[in-house]
C-alpha positions in Angstrom: 39.7 7.0 10.0 37.9 4.8 12.5 37.7 1.1 12.1 34.6 -0.3 10.6 34.0 2.6 8.2 33.8 0.2 5.3 32.0 -2.6 7.1 29.1 -3.8 5.1 25.6 -3.1 6.5 23.4 -5.8 5.2 19.6 -5.3 5.4 16.7 -3.9 3.5 16.5 -0.3 2.4 13.9 1.9 4.0 10.4 1.1 2.7 9.8 4.4 0.9 13.1 4.0 -1.0 12.1 0.5 -2.0 8.7 1.6 -3.3 10.3 4.5 -5.2 12.9 2.2 -6.8 10.2 -0.3 -7.8 8.0 2.4 -9.2 10.8 3.8 -11.3 11.6 0.3 -12.6 7.9 -0.5 -13.4 7.6 2.9 -15.2 10.7 2.3 -17.3 9.6 -1.2 -18.3 6.2 0.1 -19.3 7.6 2.9 -21.4 10.1 0.6 -23.1 7.5 -1.9 -24.1 6.3 -1.4 -27.7 2.9 -3.1 -27.2 2.3 -1.0 -24.2 3.2 2.2 -26.0 0.8 1.2 -28.8 -2.0 0.9 -26.3 -1.2 3.9 -24.1 0.1 6.5 -26.5 -0.2 5.7 -30.2 -3.8 4.4 -30.4 -5.4 7.3 -28.3 -3.4 9.9 -30.2 -4.3 8.5 -33.6 -8.0 8.3 -32.7 -8.0 11.8 -31.4 -6.3 13.3 -34.5 -8.3 11.2 -37.0 -11.8 11.7 -35.6 -11.2 15.4 -34.9 -9.9 16.0 -38.4 -12.3 13.8 -40.4 -16.1 14.0 -39.9 -16.7 10.3 -39.5 -19.0 10.2 -36.4 -21.7 12.7 -35.7 -20.7 14.2 -32.3 -23.4 16.8 -32.2 -23.1 20.6 -32.2 -19.7 22.2 -31.6 -16.2 21.2 -32.6 -15.6 17.4 -32.8 -12.5 17.7 -30.6 -14.6 19.2 -27.7 -16.6 15.9 -27.7 -13.6 13.6 -28.4 -10.9 14.9 -26.1 -12.7 13.8 -22.8 -13.4 10.4 -24.2 -9.9 9.9 -25.4 -8.6 10.9 -21.9 -10.9 8.2 -20.5 -9.6 5.7 -23.0 -6.0 6.6 -22.0 -6.8 5.8 -18.4 -8.4 2.5 -19.3 -5.5 1.5 -21.6 -2.9 2.0 -18.9 -4.7 1.1 -15.6 -6.7 -1.8 -17.1 -5.4 -3.3 -20.3 -1.7 -2.6 -19.9 -1.5 -3.4 -16.3 -3.5 -6.6 -16.7 -1.3 -8.0 -19.5 2.0 -7.0 -17.8 1.0 -8.4 -14.4 -0.5 -11.5 -15.9 2.8 -12.5 -17.6 4.9 -11.5 -14.6 2.7 -13.9 -12.6 3.1 -16.7 -15.2 6.9 -16.4 -15.3 7.3 -16.3 -11.6 8.4 -12.7 -11.3 5.6 -11.9 -8.8 6.4 -14.9 -6.7 10.1 -14.0 -6.5 9.3 -10.3 -5.7 6.9 -11.4 -3.1 9.7 -13.3 -1.3 11.9 -10.2 -1.4 12.1 -7.6 1.4 9.6 -5.5 -0.5 6.1 -6.4 1.0 3.5 -7.5 -1.5 1.2 -4.5 -0.7 4.2 -2.3 -1.4 4.7 -4.0 -4.8 1.1 -3.3 -5.7 1.6 0.3 -4.5 4.6 0.7 -6.8 2.6 -0.7 -9.7 -0.2 1.7 -9.0 2.2 4.7 -8.7 3.7 3.6 -12.0 0.3 3.7 -13.6 -0.3 7.2 -12.2 3.0 8.4 -13.6 2.2 7.0 -17.0 -1.2 8.6 -16.9 0.2 12.0 -16.1 2.4 11.7 -19.2 -0.6 10.6 -21.3 -2.8 13.4 -20.1 -0.1 16.0 -20.9 0.5 14.7 -24.4 -3.1 14.3 -25.3 -4.0 17.7 -23.8 -1.3 19.4 -25.9 -2.5 17.6 -29.1 -6.1 18.5 -28.3 -5.2 22.2 -27.8 -3.4 22.1 -31.1 -6.6 20.8 -32.7 -8.6 23.7 -31.3 -9.9 22.2 -28.0 -11.6 24.6 -25.6 -12.1 22.9 -22.3 -14.3 24.2 -19.5 -15.1 23.2 -15.9 -13.2 22.7 -12.7 -9.8 21.0 -12.9 -10.3 19.5 -9.5 -13.4 17.7 -10.7 -11.4 16.3 -13.6 -8.7 15.1 -11.3 -11.2 13.4 -9.0 -12.8 11.6 -12.0 -9.4 10.5 -13.3 -8.4 9.1 -9.9 -11.7 7.2 -9.5 -11.4 5.9 -13.0 -7.8 4.8 -12.4 -8.9 3.0 -9.2 -11.8 1.3 -10.9 -9.8 0.1 -13.9 -6.7 -0.9 -11.8 -8.8 -3.1 -9.6 -10.4 -4.8 -12.6 -7.0 -5.2 -14.3 -5.4 -6.8 -11.2 -8.4 -9.0 -10.7 -8.1 -10.4 -14.3 -4.3 -10.8 -14.1 -4.5 -12.5 -10.7 -7.2 -15.1 -11.6 -6.7 -16.0 -15.3 -3.9 -17.5 -17.2 -1.6 -15.1 -18.9 -2.7 -16.0 -22.4 -6.4 -15.7 -21.4 -5.6 -12.3 -19.8 -3.9 -11.1 -23.0 -6.9 -12.1 -25.1 -9.6 -10.9 -22.7 -7.9 -7.6 -21.9 -7.6 -6.7 -25.6 -11.1 -7.8 -26.4 -12.6 -5.7 -23.5 -10.5 -2.8 -24.7 -12.0 -3.0 -28.2 -15.5 -3.5 -27.0 -15.4 -0.6 -24.5 -13.8 1.6 -27.2 -16.8 1.1 -29.4 -19.6 1.0 -26.8 -18.3 3.1 -24.0 -19.1 6.6 -25.3 -15.4 7.3 -26.1 -16.0 8.1 -29.8 -19.6 7.2 -30.5 -22.1 9.1 -28.3 -24.2 6.9 -26.1 -27.4 8.4 -27.4 -26.7 6.8 -30.8 -27.5 3.4 -29.2 -31.0 2.1 -28.5 -32.6 3.3 -25.3 -32.5 -0.2 -23.7 -28.8 -0.5 -24.4 -28.0 3.0 -23.2 -29.1 2.3 -19.7 -26.7 -0.7 -19.5 -23.8 1.0 -21.2 -24.1 4.0 -18.9 -23.2 1.8 -16.0 -19.8 0.7 -17.4 -16.7 2.4 -15.9 -15.5 3.7 -19.3 -18.9 5.2 -20.0 -19.1 6.8 -16.5 -15.6 8.2 -16.9 -15.9 9.5 -20.5 -19.4 11.0 -19.8 -18.3 12.5 -16.5 -15.2 14.1 -18.1 -17.4 15.4 -21.0 -19.9 16.9 -18.6 -17.1 18.9 -16.9 -14.8 19.7 -19.8 -17.4 20.2 -22.6 -20.5 21.4 -20.7 -18.8 23.1 -17.7 -20.6 21.0 -15.0 -19.3 21.4 -11.5 -19.1 17.7 -10.5 -21.1 14.8 -12.1 -21.7 12.9 -8.9 -23.7 10.2 -10.6 -20.8 9.2 -12.8 -18.4 9.6 -9.9 -20.6 7.2 -7.8 -20.5 4.6 -10.5 -16.7 4.8 -10.7 -16.5 4.6 -6.9 -18.6 1.4 -6.8 -16.5 -0.2 -9.6 -13.3 0.8 -7.7 -14.5 -0.8 -4.4 -15.7 -3.9 -6.1 -12.7 -4.4 -8.3 -10.0 -3.6 -5.7 -11.8 -5.7 -3.1 -12.2 -8.7 -5.4 -8.6 -8.4 -6.5 -7.3 -8.3 -3.0 -9.3 -11.4 -2.1 -8.8 -13.5 -5.2 -5.4 -12.5 -6.5 -3.1 -15.5 -6.9 0.6 -14.9 -6.9 1.5 -18.2 -8.6 
């Protein structure tokens, strides 16, 4: 055995390995958090089952689950990429976690990449679970899966940018209150459960520009009506993504 075999080799791990390790840590922390599970899994599941089984809201012709499932998928994306990420990142910033991680060998952009990858992993689990439940309730989806994937990615980018913007500019307590309030307001007025055509015409035009409305209506066009690609809704999500991520990158404060 040659000399130096057991000599320590101090230094940072390769960047891909650091990002993968941070992604795994972020995902475990998210899945172990009871409040996060309530937002990301329990509430969307209960809403899907309840409103599909009980005729509370008039969703038009066809099975209720065909209308509800796309909206609930949009809600799941919002709950993880926006509400959950904003609250978690806001308190990490308050307690100095982000400042300490920012001083580690992991670059700040790589930390945000890991957070984004963690959101995507969680969303995959959400989509699989909610899709299985929707199928059990009699869901009959249509359309191109690639169109659905593109809408989900654009929605994730839009909500992630807004969540990071909120977490990086407001105090943690304000982020907690604002993120939950926005979640409730968009749940009611974002076309998730209540169709947008139930609102007054003047309000519809405004609500249709919201990212949750664009995502839920876009998914509904594809999965319920078999549309190829709702470019109008995709464009709205792309604009929100550019504005949100750009503002977050410029205004985010690490302390």
